[in-house]
C-alpha positions as CSV (number, residue, x, y, z in Angstrom):
1,M,55.6,-84.3,87.4
2,A,58.1,-82.7,89.7
3,K,59.0,-79.1,90.4
4,A,62.4,-77.7,90.4
5,D,64.1,-77.4,93.7
6,P,64.1,-73.7,94.7
7,S,67.7,-73.9,95.8
8,S,68.7,-74.6,92.2
9,L,67.8,-71.0,91.4
10,A,70.2,-69.6,94.0
11,D,73.0,-68.9,91.5
12,L,70.8,-66.8,89.3
13,S,70.5,-63.0,89.4
14,P,67.3,-61.6,91.0
15,E,66.0,-60.7,87.5
16,E,66.7,-64.1,86.0
17,R,65.2,-65.8,89.1
18,R,62.0,-63.7,88.7
19,K,61.6,-64.6,85.0
20,V,62.1,-68.3,85.7
21,E,59.6,-68.3,88.5
22,E,57.1,-66.5,86.3
23,L,57.6,-69.2,83.6
24,M,57.3,-72.0,86.1
25,Q,54.0,-70.5,87.2
26,Q,52.7,-70.7,83.7
27,D,53.2,-74.4,84.0
28,V,51.7,-74.6,87.5
29,K,50.2,-72.0,89.8
30,A,52.3,-70.8,92.8
31,E,51.7,-72.5,96.2
32,R,50.9,-70.7,99.4
33,R,53.8,-70.6,101.8
34,V,51.7,-71.7,104.7
35,R,52.8,-71.1,108.2
36,G,52.0,-72.1,111.8
37,P,49.2,-74.7,112.3
38,W,48.5,-74.8,108.5
39,L,52.1,-75.8,107.9
40,W,51.9,-78.5,110.4
41,L,48.6,-79.8,109.0
42,T,49.8,-79.8,105.4
43,S,53.1,-81.4,106.4
44,L,51.4,-84.2,108.3
45,L,49.0,-84.9,105.4
46,G,52.0,-85.0,103.1
47,A,53.9,-87.4,105.4
48,A,50.7,-89.5,105.8
49,M,50.6,-89.9,102.0
50,V,54.3,-90.9,101.7
51,L,54.2,-93.3,104.6
52,T,50.9,-94.9,103.4
53,Y,52.3,-95.7,100.0
54,F,55.7,-96.8,101.3
55,Y,53.8,-99.2,103.5
56,G,51.7,-100.4,100.6
57,A,54.8,-100.9,98.4
58,G,57.1,-102.4,100.9
59,V,55.0,-104.2,103.5
60,Q,51.4,-105.0,102.5
61,A,49.4,-104.0,99.5
62,L,46.4,-101.8,100.1
63,D,42.8,-102.7,99.0
64,T,41.7,-100.9,95.9
65,Q,39.5,-98.3,97.6
66,Y,42.3,-97.3,100.0
67,H,45.0,-97.5,97.3
68,L,43.1,-95.1,95.1
69,G,41.1,-93.2,97.6
70,V,43.8,-92.1,100.1
71,Y,45.9,-90.6,97.3
72,V,43.0,-88.7,95.7
73,L,41.8,-87.6,99.2
74,I,45.1,-86.2,100.4
75,T,46.0,-84.7,97.1
76,F,42.7,-82.8,96.7
77,V,42.6,-81.6,100.3
78,L,46.2,-80.4,100.1
79,I,45.5,-78.5,96.9
80,F,42.6,-76.6,98.5
81,L,44.8,-75.8,101.4
82,L,48.0,-74.9,99.5
83,Y,46.8,-73.3,96.2
84,P,44.8,-70.1,96.3
85,A,41.7,-69.6,94.2
86,G,43.2,-66.6,92.3
87,G,42.5,-62.9,92.3
88,R,39.6,-61.0,93.9
89,V,37.1,-62.1,91.3
90,A,38.1,-65.8,91.7
91,V,37.9,-65.5,95.5
92,A,34.4,-64.0,95.2
93,A,33.3,-66.8,92.9
94,M,34.6,-69.3,95.4
95,S,32.6,-67.6,98.2
96,L,29.5,-68.0,96.1
97,W,30.4,-71.6,95.3
98,A,31.1,-72.4,99.0
99,G,27.9,-70.7,99.9
100,A,26.0,-73.0,97.5
101,L,27.7,-76.1,99.1
102,L,26.7,-75.0,102.6
103,A,23.1,-74.4,101.3
104,V,23.1,-78.0,99.9
105,V,24.3,-79.4,103.3
106,A,21.8,-77.2,105.3
107,S,19.0,-78.2,103.0
108,S,19.8,-81.9,103.2
109,F,19.8,-82.0,107.0
110,W,17.5,-79.1,108.0
111,L,14.9,-78.3,105.3
112,F,14.5,-81.9,104.3
113,D,14.7,-85.1,106.3
114,S,17.9,-86.4,104.5
115,P,20.0,-85.8,101.4
116,T,17.9,-88.4,99.7
117,A,14.7,-86.4,100.3
118,F,16.5,-83.2,99.1
119,Y,17.6,-84.9,95.9
120,D,14.2,-86.4,95.3
121,Q,12.7,-82.9,95.3
122,I,15.3,-81.7,92.9
123,T,14.5,-84.7,90.6
124,L,10.8,-83.9,90.8
125,F,11.5,-80.3,90.0
126,R,13.6,-81.2,87.0
127,E,11.1,-83.7,85.6
128,T,8.3,-81.2,85.9
129,W,10.4,-78.6,84.2
130,E,11.1,-81.0,81.3
131,Y,7.4,-81.9,80.7
132,D,5.5,-78.7,81.8
133,G,8.0,-75.9,81.6
134,L,10.1,-74.0,84.1
135,A,7.2,-71.7,85.2
136,E,5.0,-74.7,86.1
137,A,7.8,-76.5,87.9
138,W,8.5,-73.3,90.0
139,A,4.9,-72.8,90.8
140,N,4.4,-76.5,91.9
141,D,7.4,-76.4,94.3
142,R,6.3,-76.6,97.9
143,G,8.7,-73.8,98.8
144,D,11.5,-75.9,100.1
145,L,13.6,-75.6,97.0
146,H,12.9,-71.9,97.0
147,L,14.3,-71.7,100.5
148,S,17.3,-73.8,99.6
149,L,18.2,-71.4,96.8
150,L,17.7,-68.4,99.2
151,L,20.0,-70.0,101.7
152,I,22.9,-69.4,99.3
153,V,22.5,-65.6,99.8
154,P,23.2,-65.4,103.6
155,F,26.0,-68.0,103.4
156,A,27.6,-66.1,100.5
157,A,27.0,-62.8,102.1
158,V,29.1,-63.9,105.1
159,L,31.8,-65.8,103.2
160,W,32.4,-63.0,100.6
161,P,33.8,-60.3,102.9
162,L,35.3,-62.9,105.1
163,D,37.3,-64.5,102.3
164,Q,38.3,-61.2,100.9
165,W,39.6,-60.1,104.3
166,L,41.4,-63.4,104.9
167,S,43.0,-63.4,101.5
168,R,44.4,-59.9,102.1
169,R,45.2,-60.2,105.8
170,F,46.5,-63.8,105.9
171,R,47.9,-64.4,102.4
172,H,49.7,-67.6,103.5
173,A,46.6,-69.3,104.9
174,P,43.5,-70.8,103.3
175,T,40.3,-68.9,103.2
176,A,37.0,-70.0,104.8
177,S,35.8,-71.1,101.4
178,D,38.9,-73.2,100.8
179,L,38.3,-75.0,104.1
180,I,34.7,-75.7,103.2
181,M,35.7,-77.1,99.8
182,A,38.4,-79.2,101.4
183,L,36.0,-80.6,103.9
184,V,33.3,-81.3,101.3
185,I,35.6,-83.0,98.8
186,A,37.1,-85.1,101.7
187,A,33.5,-86.2,102.7
188,A,32.7,-87.1,99.1
189,I,35.9,-89.2,98.7
190,L,35.4,-90.8,102.1
191,Y,31.9,-91.7,101.0
192,W,33.4,-93.4,97.9
193,I,35.9,-95.3,100.0
194,S,33.4,-96.5,102.6
195,Q,30.8,-97.4,99.9
196,F,33.2,-98.9,97.4
197,E,31.8,-102.4,97.4
198,A,28.2,-101.3,97.6
199,L,28.7,-98.9,94.7
200,N,30.1,-101.7,92.6
201,Y,27.0,-103.8,93.3
202,R,24.5,-101.0,92.4
203,A,26.5,-99.7,89.4
204,G,23.9,-98.4,86.9
205,A,21.3,-98.1,89.6
206,E,22.8,-95.5,91.9
207,N,20.6,-94.0,94.6
208,Q,19.9,-90.3,95.2
209,L,22.8,-89.9,97.6
210,D,25.2,-91.5,95.2
211,R,24.1,-89.0,92.5
212,L,24.4,-86.0,94.8
213,V,27.9,-87.0,96.0
214,S,29.1,-87.6,92.5
215,I,27.9,-84.3,91.1
216,V,29.5,-82.3,94.0
217,G,32.7,-84.4,93.8
218,L,33.0,-84.1,90.0
219,L,32.6,-80.3,90.1
220,L,35.2,-79.9,92.9
221,A,37.6,-82.2,91.0
222,L,37.5,-79.7,88.1
223,E,38.2,-76.8,90.5
224,V,41.2,-78.7,91.9
225,C,42.7,-78.8,88.4
226,R,41.9,-75.1,87.7
227,R,43.7,-74.0,90.9
228,V,47.0,-75.8,90.0
229,L,47.1,-75.9,86.1
230,G,44.8,-73.0,85.1
231,W,41.9,-72.7,82.8
232,A,43.3,-74.3,79.6
233,I,43.0,-77.9,80.6
234,T,40.0,-77.3,82.8
235,L,38.0,-75.9,79.9
236,I,38.9,-78.9,77.9
237,G,37.3,-81.0,80.6
238,I,34.2,-78.8,80.7
239,A,34.0,-79.0,76.9
240,M,34.1,-82.8,77.1
241,I,31.2,-82.8,79.6
242,A,29.3,-80.6,77.2
243,F,30.2,-83.0,74.4
244,A,28.7,-85.8,76.4
245,L,25.5,-83.9,77.3
246,F,24.7,-82.5,73.9
247,G,25.6,-85.5,71.7
248,P,22.3,-85.6,69.7
249,Y,22.7,-82.0,68.6
250,L,26.2,-82.3,67.3
251,P,27.2,-82.7,63.6
252,E,26.8,-86.2,62.3
253,L,30.5,-87.0,62.5
254,F,30.5,-86.4,66.2
255,A,26.9,-87.1,67.2
256,H,26.0,-89.7,69.8
257,R,22.9,-90.4,71.9
258,G,23.9,-88.1,74.8
259,F,23.8,-88.6,78.5
260,R,22.1,-87.0,81.5
261,F,24.3,-85.1,83.8
262,E,23.5,-87.5,86.7
263,R,24.5,-90.5,84.6
264,L,27.7,-88.7,83.5
265,A,28.6,-87.7,87.1
266,T,28.1,-91.1,88.6
267,S,30.1,-92.8,85.8
268,L,32.9,-90.3,86.2
269,F,33.1,-90.1,89.9
270,L,31.8,-93.3,91.4
271,T,33.3,-95.9,89.1
272,T,36.9,-96.6,88.3
273,N,36.5,-95.2,84.8
274,G,36.8,-91.5,85.6
275,V,38.3,-89.6,88.6
276,F,39.4,-92.9,90.2
277,G,40.3,-94.4,86.8
278,I,43.5,-95.1,85.0
279,M,45.3,-91.9,85.8
280,A,44.7,-92.2,89.5
281,S,45.6,-95.9,89.4
282,V,48.9,-95.2,87.6
283,L,49.8,-92.3,89.9
284,A,49.0,-94.2,93.1
285,T,50.6,-97.4,92.0
286,Y,53.8,-96.2,90.4
287,V,54.4,-92.5,89.9
288,I,54.2,-91.1,93.4
289,L,56.6,-93.7,94.7
290,F,59.1,-92.7,92.0
291,I,58.6,-89.0,92.8
292,F,59.4,-89.8,96.4
293,F,62.5,-91.7,95.2
294,G,63.6,-88.7,93.1
295,A,63.2,-86.4,96.1
296,F,65.3,-88.7,98.3
297,L,67.9,-89.2,95.6
298,Q,68.4,-85.4,95.2
299,K,68.6,-85.0,99.0
300,S,71.2,-87.7,99.2
301,G,73.7,-85.6,97.2
302,A,73.4,-87.5,94.0
303,G,72.5,-84.3,92.0
304,K,76.0,-82.9,92.4
305,F,77.5,-86.1,91.2
306,F,75.2,-86.1,88.1
307,I,76.8,-82.7,87.2
308,E,80.4,-83.4,88.1
309,L,80.8,-86.7,86.2
310,P,79.7,-85.3,82.8
311,L,81.8,-82.2,83.5
312,A,84.9,-84.3,84.0
313,L,84.1,-86.5,81.0
314,T,83.3,-83.9,78.4
315,G,84.1,-80.5,79.8
316,R,87.4,-80.1,78.0
317,S,86.2,-81.2,74.6
318,A,84.8,-78.9,71.9
319,G,81.6,-77.4,73.2
320,G,82.2,-79.2,76.5
321,P,79.7,-77.3,78.7
322,A,76.9,-78.1,76.2
323,K,77.8,-81.7,76.2
324,V,77.8,-81.6,80.0
325,A,74.2,-80.3,79.7
326,V,73.3,-83.2,77.5
327,M,74.8,-85.9,79.8
328,S,73.6,-84.4,83.1
329,S,70.1,-84.1,81.6
330,A,70.2,-87.8,80.8
331,L,71.2,-88.6,84.4
332,F,68.9,-86.2,86.2
333,G,66.0,-85.9,83.7
334,S,64.9,-89.5,84.1
335,V,64.5,-89.0,87.9
336,S,63.0,-85.6,87.8
337,G,60.1,-86.6,85.5
338,S,59.7,-83.0,84.3
339,A,61.4,-81.2,81.4
340,I,61.0,-77.8,83.0
341,A,62.3,-79.0,86.4
342,N,65.2,-80.6,84.6
343,T,65.9,-77.4,82.6
344,V,65.8,-75.2,85.7
345,S,67.7,-77.5,88.0
346,S,70.6,-78.4,85.8
347,G,70.3,-75.4,83.5
348,S,71.0,-72.9,86.3
349,F,74.5,-74.4,86.3
350,T,75.1,-75.4,82.6
351,I,73.5,-72.5,80.8
352,P,75.8,-69.8,82.3
353,M,78.7,-72.1,81.8
354,M,77.8,-72.5,78.1
355,K,77.6,-68.7,77.7
356,R,81.1,-68.3,79.2
357,A,82.4,-70.9,76.8
358,G,81.2,-68.8,73.9
359,F,77.8,-70.1,73.0
360,K,75.3,-67.5,72.0
361,P,72.7,-66.9,74.8
362,H,69.8,-68.2,72.7
363,V,71.8,-71.3,71.8
364,A,72.8,-71.9,75.4
365,G,69.2,-71.4,76.5
366,A,68.0,-73.9,73.9
367,I,70.4,-76.8,74.3
368,E,69.4,-77.4,77.9
369,P,65.6,-77.9,77.3
370,A,66.3,-79.9,74.1
371,A,68.4,-82.3,76.2
372,S,66.0,-82.2,79.2
373,I,63.1,-83.7,77.4
374,G,65.2,-86.8,76.7
375,G,64.9,-87.7,80.4
376,M,61.2,-88.5,79.6
377,F,62.4,-91.4,77.4
378,L,65.3,-92.8,79.4
379,P,64.7,-95.6,82.0
380,P,64.5,-96.4,84.8
381,I,61.8,-93.8,85.4
382,M,60.8,-92.0,82.2
383,G,58.5,-89.6,84.0
384,A,54.9,-90.8,84.4
385,G,54.4,-91.7,80.8
386,G,56.2,-95.0,80.9
387,F,53.9,-96.3,83.7
388,L,50.8,-95.1,81.8
389,M,52.1,-97.0,78.8
390,A,52.5,-100.2,80.8
391,E,49.0,-99.8,82.1
392,L,47.5,-99.1,78.7
393,T,49.4,-101.9,76.8
394,G,49.3,-104.5,79.6
395,M,53.0,-105.0,79.3
396,P,55.3,-105.2,82.4
397,Y,57.0,-102.0,83.0
398,S,60.4,-103.8,83.0
399,Q,59.7,-104.6,79.3
400,I,58.8,-101.0,78.6
401,M,62.1,-100.1,80.1
402,L,64.0,-102.5,77.9
403,L,62.3,-101.2,74.7
404,S,62.9,-97.6,75.6
405,V,66.7,-97.7,76.4
406,G,67.8,-97.8,72.7
407,P,65.6,-95.0,71.4
408,A,66.4,-92.8,74.4
409,L,70.2,-93.2,73.8
410,L,69.7,-92.4,70.1
411,Y,67.9,-89.2,71.2
412,F,70.8,-88.1,73.4
413,L,73.3,-89.1,70.8
414,S,71.5,-86.8,68.3
415,V,71.6,-83.8,70.6
416,F,75.2,-84.6,71.6
417,F,76.4,-84.6,68.0
418,M,74.3,-81.5,67.1
419,V,76.0,-79.7,70.0
420,H,79.4,-81.0,68.8
421,F,78.8,-79.7,65.3
422,E,77.4,-76.4,66.5
423,A,80.6,-75.9,68.7
424,K,82.8,-76.7,65.7
425,K,80.9,-74.4,63.5
426,Q,81.2,-71.5,65.9
427,G,84.9,-72.3,66.6
428,L,84.3,-73.0,70.3
429,T,86.7,-75.0,72.4
430,G,86.1,-76.8,75.7
431,L,86.8,-75.6,79.3
432,T,90.4,-74.8,80.0
433,D,90.1,-74.7,83.8
434,E,92.9,-76.7,85.3
435,G,90.7,-77.3,88.3
436,L,88.5,-79.7,86.4
437,P,88.8,-83.1,88.0
438,H,89.6,-86.2,86.1
439,W,86.6,-88.4,85.4
440,Q,88.2,-91.4,87.1
441,Q,88.6,-89.3,90.3
442,V,85.0,-88.2,90.2
443,L,83.8,-91.8,89.6
444,R,86.1,-93.1,92.4
445,D,84.8,-90.5,94.9
446,G,81.1,-90.7,94.0
447,W,80.3,-94.0,92.2
448,F,78.0,-95.0,95.1
449,Y,75.5,-92.2,94.2
450,A,74.5,-94.3,91.2
451,L,73.7,-97.3,93.4
452,P,70.0,-96.3,93.9
453,L,69.5,-96.2,90.2
454,V,71.2,-99.5,89.8
455,I,69.1,-101.1,92.6
456,I,65.8,-99.8,91.2
457,T,66.7,-101.1,87.7
458,V,67.9,-104.5,88.8
459,L,64.9,-105.1,91.1
460,M,62.5,-104.3,88.3
461,L,64.3,-106.4,85.7
462,S,64.4,-109.3,88.2
463,G,60.6,-109.3,88.5
464,R,59.8,-107.0,91.5
465,S,57.0,-104.6,91.0
466,P,58.0,-101.0,90.2
467,G,56.5,-99.8,93.5
468,N,58.5,-102.3,95.6
469,A,61.7,-101.5,93.6
470,A,61.1,-97.8,94.4
471,F,60.6,-98.6,98.1
472,W,64.0,-100.3,98.4
473,A,65.8,-97.8,96.2
474,T,64.5,-95.0,98.3
475,L,65.8,-96.6,101.5
476,S,69.1,-97.1,99.6
477,C,69.3,-93.3,99.1
478,I,69.4,-92.8,102.8
479,A,72.2,-95.4,103.1
480,V,74.1,-93.8,100.3
481,S,73.9,-90.4,101.8
482,W,75.8,-91.6,104.9
483,V,79.0,-92.4,102.9
484,R,80.0,-88.7,103.2
485,P,79.5,-86.7,106.4
486,E,78.3,-83.5,104.5
487,T,75.4,-85.4,102.8
488,R,74.2,-87.6,105.6
489,M,70.4,-87.7,105.9
490,G,69.2,-87.4,109.4
491,P,65.6,-87.1,110.7
492,R,65.4,-83.5,109.5
493,E,66.7,-84.2,105.9
494,I,64.4,-87.3,105.7
495,W,61.4,-85.1,106.7
496,E,62.4,-82.5,104.1
497,A,62.6,-85.1,101.4
498,I,59.2,-86.5,102.4
499,Q,57.7,-83.0,102.2
500,I,59.4,-82.3,98.8
501,G,58.1,-85.6,97.4
502,A,54.6,-85.0,98.7
503,R,54.4,-81.5,97.3
504,N,55.8,-82.6,93.9
505,T,53.0,-85.2,93.5
506,L,50.3,-82.4,93.7
507,I,51.1,-81.1,90.3
508,I,50.4,-84.2,88.4
509,G,47.7,-85.3,90.9
510,A,45.7,-82.2,90.0
511,T,45.1,-83.6,86.6
512,I,43.2,-86.6,87.9
513,G,39.7,-85.1,87.7
514,V,40.0,-83.6,84.3
515,I,41.8,-86.5,82.7
516,G,39.2,-88.8,84.3
517,V,36.5,-86.7,82.6
518,I,38.2,-86.7,79.2
519,V,39.0,-90.4,79.2
520,G,35.7,-91.4,80.7
521,V,33.7,-89.3,78.1
522,I,35.8,-90.7,75.2
523,S,34.9,-94.2,76.5
524,L,31.2,-93.5,77.0
525,T,30.6,-91.8,73.7
526,G,32.8,-93.9,71.5
527,M,34.8,-90.9,70.4
528,G,38.0,-92.9,70.0
529,L,36.5,-94.8,67.1
530,K,35.2,-91.6,65.5
531,F,38.6,-90.0,65.8
532,S,40.2,-93.1,64.2
533,D,37.7,-92.9,61.3
534,L,38.5,-89.2,60.9
535,V,42.3,-89.8,60.7
536,I,41.8,-92.7,58.3
537,S,39.5,-90.6,56.1
538,L,41.9,-87.7,56.0
539,A,45.1,-89.7,55.6
540,G,43.8,-92.3,53.1
541,N,46.2,-95.1,52.8
542,S,49.2,-93.1,53.9
543,L,50.7,-94.0,57.2
544,F,53.1,-91.0,56.9
545,V,50.1,-88.5,56.6
546,A,48.4,-90.2,59.5
547,L,51.6,-89.6,61.6
548,V,51.7,-86.0,60.6
549,L,48.0,-85.5,61.6
550,I,48.6,-87.1,65.0
551,A,51.7,-85.0,65.5
552,I,49.7,-81.9,64.8
553,A,46.9,-83.0,67.2
554,S,49.5,-83.7,69.8
555,L,51.1,-80.3,69.5
556,V,47.8,-78.5,69.6
557,L,46.6,-80.4,72.6
558,G,50.0,-80.0,74.3
559,M,49.5,-76.2,74.3
560,G,47.0,-76.4,77.1
561,V,47.6,-79.8,78.7
562,P,50.6,-81.3,80.6
563,V,52.6,-83.7,78.5
564,T,51.6,-86.8,80.5
565,A,47.9,-85.9,80.1
566,A,48.4,-85.1,76.4
567,Y,49.9,-88.6,76.0
568,L,47.1,-90.3,77.7
569,I,44.4,-88.5,75.7
570,I,46.1,-88.9,72.3
571,A,46.8,-92.5,73.1
572,V,43.1,-93.2,73.7
573,L,42.2,-91.5,70.4
574,A,45.1,-92.2,68.1
575,V,46.4,-95.7,68.9
576,P,43.4,-97.4,67.3
577,A,43.9,-95.4,64.2
578,L,47.6,-96.4,63.9
579,G,46.5,-100.0,64.5
580,N,44.5,-99.8,61.3
581,Y,47.7,-99.1,59.4
582,G,49.4,-102.2,60.8
583,V,51.4,-100.5,63.5
584,A,51.9,-102.7,66.6
585,V,50.3,-101.5,69.8
586,I,53.5,-100.8,71.6
587,A,54.9,-99.0,68.6
588,A,51.8,-96.9,68.4
589,H,52.1,-95.9,72.0
590,M,55.7,-95.1,71.6
591,I,54.9,-92.8,68.7
592,V,52.2,-91.0,70.7
593,Y,54.4,-90.7,73.8
594,W,57.3,-89.2,71.9
595,L,55.1,-86.8,70.0
596,S,53.4,-85.7,73.2
597,Q,56.7,-84.2,74.5
598,D,57.0,-81.7,71.6
599,S,55.0,-78.9,73.3
600,N,58.0,-78.5,75.8
601,I,60.3,-77.2,73.0
602,T,58.1,-76.4,70.0
603,P,56.7,-72.8,69.8
604,P,54.4,-71.1,70.4
605,V,53.9,-72.8,73.8
606,C,57.2,-74.2,75.0
607,V,57.6,-73.5,78.7
608,A,60.8,-75.5,79.1
609,A,62.5,-73.6,76.3
610,Y,61.2,-70.3,77.7
611,A,62.6,-71.2,81.1
612,G,66.0,-71.8,79.4
613,A,65.7,-68.4,77.7
614,A,65.0,-66.7,81.1
615,I,68.1,-68.3,82.6
616,A,70.2,-67.4,79.5
617,G,68.8,-63.9,79.2
618,S,67.9,-64.5,75.6
619,D,64.9,-63.9,73.4
620,P,62.2,-66.5,74.3
621,W,60.9,-66.9,70.8
622,K,64.3,-67.3,69.2
623,T,65.3,-69.7,72.0
624,G,62.2,-71.8,71.4
625,W,62.9,-72.3,67.7
626,T,66.5,-73.0,68.4
627,A,65.5,-75.7,71.0
628,F,63.2,-77.2,68.3
629,R,66.3,-77.3,66.0
630,F,68.3,-79.3,68.5
631,A,65.4,-81.6,69.3
632,K,64.5,-82.7,65.8
633,M,65.1,-86.3,66.7
634,L,61.8,-86.0,68.6
635,Y,60.1,-86.3,65.1
636,V,62.5,-88.9,63.6
637,M,62.1,-91.6,66.2
638,P,58.3,-91.9,65.7
639,L,59.0,-92.6,62.0
640,L,61.5,-95.3,63.0
641,F,58.9,-96.8,65.4
642,A,56.4,-96.9,62.6
643,Y,58.6,-98.2,59.7
644,V,61.4,-100.1,61.5
645,P,59.8,-102.6,64.0
646,A,63.2,-103.9,65.0
647,I,64.0,-100.6,66.7
648,L,61.6,-101.8,69.4
649,L,63.2,-105.2,69.5
650,D,60.5,-106.7,67.2
651,G,62.5,-109.0,65.0
652,S,65.4,-111.5,64.9
653,P,68.7,-110.6,66.7
654,T,70.3,-109.9,63.3
655,E,67.5,-107.5,62.3
656,I,67.7,-105.7,65.7
657,I,71.5,-105.3,65.4
658,V,71.3,-104.0,61.9
659,A,68.5,-101.6,62.8
660,Y,70.5,-100.1,65.6
661,F,73.7,-100.0,63.6
662,S,71.8,-98.2,60.9
663,A,70.0,-95.9,63.3
664,T,73.3,-94.9,65.0
665,L,75.0,-94.1,61.8
666,G,71.9,-92.2,60.6
667,T,71.7,-90.2,63.8
668,I,75.3,-89.0,63.5
669,A,74.7,-88.1,59.9
670,F,71.5,-86.4,60.8
671,G,73.4,-84.3,63.3
672,A,75.7,-83.0,60.6
673,F,72.8,-82.5,58.2
674,A,70.6,-80.7,60.8
675,M,73.4,-78.3,61.8
676,G,74.8,-77.8,58.3
677,Y,78.3,-78.8,59.3
678,L,80.7,-81.7,58.9
679,R,84.3,-80.5,58.6
680,R,83.1,-77.0,57.9
681,R,79.8,-75.3,57.1
682,T,78.1,-77.2,54.3
683,R,77.4,-75.7,50.9
684,L,74.0,-76.3,49.4
685,H,74.9,-79.3,47.3
686,E,76.9,-80.8,50.2
687,W,73.9,-80.4,52.5
688,L,71.6,-82.1,50.0
689,I,74.1,-85.0,49.8
690,L,74.1,-85.3,53.6
691,G,70.3,-85.4,53.6
692,T,70.3,-88.2,51.1
693,A,73.0,-90.0,53.1
694,T,70.9,-89.7,56.3
695,L,67.9,-91.3,54.7
696,L,70.0,-94.2,53.4
697,L,71.7,-94.7,56.7
698,Y,68.5,-94.8,58.7
699,W,67.1,-97.5,56.5
700,P,68.1,-100.9,58.2
701,N,69.9,-102.4,55.3
702,L,73.7,-103.0,55.0
703,V,73.6,-102.1,51.3
704,S,71.9,-98.7,52.0
705,D,74.3,-98.2,54.9
706,A,77.2,-98.6,52.6
707,A,75.7,-96.2,50.1
708,G,75.0,-93.7,52.9
709,L,78.5,-93.9,54.2
710,A,79.9,-93.4,50.7
711,L,77.9,-90.2,50.4
712,V,79.1,-89.0,53.8
713,A,82.7,-89.8,52.6
714,V,82.1,-87.7,49.5
715,V,81.0,-84.7,51.6
716,W,84.0,-85.3,53.9
717,W,86.3,-85.3,50.8
718,L,84.6,-82.2,49.4
719,Q,85.3,-80.4,52.6
720,R,89.0,-81.1,52.6
721,D,89.4,-77.3,52.4
722,A,88.0,-77.2,56.0
723,K,90.5,-74.5,57.2
724,T,89.5,-72.1,54.4
725,P,87.2,-69.2,55.4
726,P,83.5,-69.7,54.9
727,A,82.5,-68.8,51.4
728,A,79.3,-67.6,49.8
729,G,76.5,-70.1,49.4
730,L,77.2,-72.0,52.6
731,V,74.2,-73.5,54.3
732,S,73.7,-72.3,57.8
733,T,70.9,-73.4,60.1
734,N,71.2,-70.5,62.6
């Protein structure tokens, strides 16, 4: 959702910085560093986006077509201006593509009387081809379509060398083809905005111009995604289009009646079920305002406070620097909305500190990303997924926040205790630096930095819309920054925060087109019900097996799709299946949302863990598996959501209290079990007893809790020889 602030890499060595930047570019492509008039143009567009949505959130709500259209318009145009097409072959392909677009425009207004006449001729050609064959269709053409195709040649012949020269000579400026595509997609979106009401009236009976605009717009939306996020997710979108087109030819399990490309394009681009669908709505309504808030909060100086307070609280305890990483990730991660941004921003400070405290490099590099993904679960922001969940379930976001607090704290508790047991196992102590401030002093000097988070939370819980709460909280960031002279935000700092916020929205905004395609095709073809039937047929009557299948699907999908997109796709497919097992809708969404985060820390594709490895100078593969070890709670919580409804406040007050009491005890025991340490390294029989105790403690029943505590006490007693050297047969999870 957000990118790491480049300044957060300043403390790294050049080699470490290079590795981190390469890994971040696996997540998203590198932007151009535009200069001169292009810098002014992109900056003004970014500022226009920020001010438009601040106005809509704080002054007067925008009409639907402007609310959705302005965001998609500015995002797509900025991406064509700021993100290069790629290497020489990609630039050449864009020259050919831009030449085809120019040929379409020229044909519409020069060879034919209008775009309508041009599209009528294409329709006639296609129908003749279907009934009489390609040769007959080509022979019957009057020559205008022949000439239209030939027009591509001179346009491409001019653009090809021009683009190659511009991409070499002016690397920090868009090429001619980039400008053509930016103008064409802007025209397509402006057409959608201007014709919004008319398009709703003629839905299902679109005219020729509607179809032409939708086809061009849909193809360019796919190109937007490719430029920012690469081919993996783009190919998924293309595969979904193919799935919709060739439905009658698929195996019986996946077969459907199929759709013409024109029908598909108009549904996906002109209605609010595709490109301008749920993803665009959630981003424009909630997410971008919170991204802006995060940028202003960082600029206000709060980031330093988020590091200093955990350092003062836990720095001197066993494994103190690692506990600092956990606590700072809880504070910063919710605002950043991105596990990799969180890993890089706080990890550039905490990972070297962990190494100096004695943690092995791969362990230090793993703890930070394992803690960082917890920010996706912790209110008030929860990345973009929480807002999507509110939209999909129809629940107020304030209620989503309340339901998420407990599980998020349990996640951080699990990582905290795993870190504690790891430090004890390795014999590591805390920081001994006498210069560490006392936590009371840090809180006294910087408590006001927490005010924006308090304001945004209180406003949402009091019934204000998330957007309006973000508006006032963002203004409070400016006020908070003025408490200290060194952090005061003047016009320059405010402008920089606006630019950072606008640029950070582009990464998630690039997914709009492909996610619109995927969700729209699933809706059109009824694929959600087919997936549900498939899961049920494979899992039988076992909810546990169904959860395992969904976890596997989520992990596989997450290898090529951003986690927010993976959540949305899996939610559309898997929530109905979980509903058939009696799982409540909100619990099903929570299950899918938590599982969608696993690709950040689970090999083979775990960019956040690899970023931690780059900072730590450790082996990426070993770091990835170690991060998975520290983040095991990611797989425990979905089981609790499925089997213990009270964990999501579904039950009587007594049931909820018992559920959380049990879950807290279970989480602490789980930390000891997962790390193979309680008072010393566990022997095999002790480890098995701890595993049994963990299961008993997690079950929300006071009798089972008593039995689990008794088993933990047994292990504690068995380890009364804690000071003796490790013996053979000890269980180690390293």
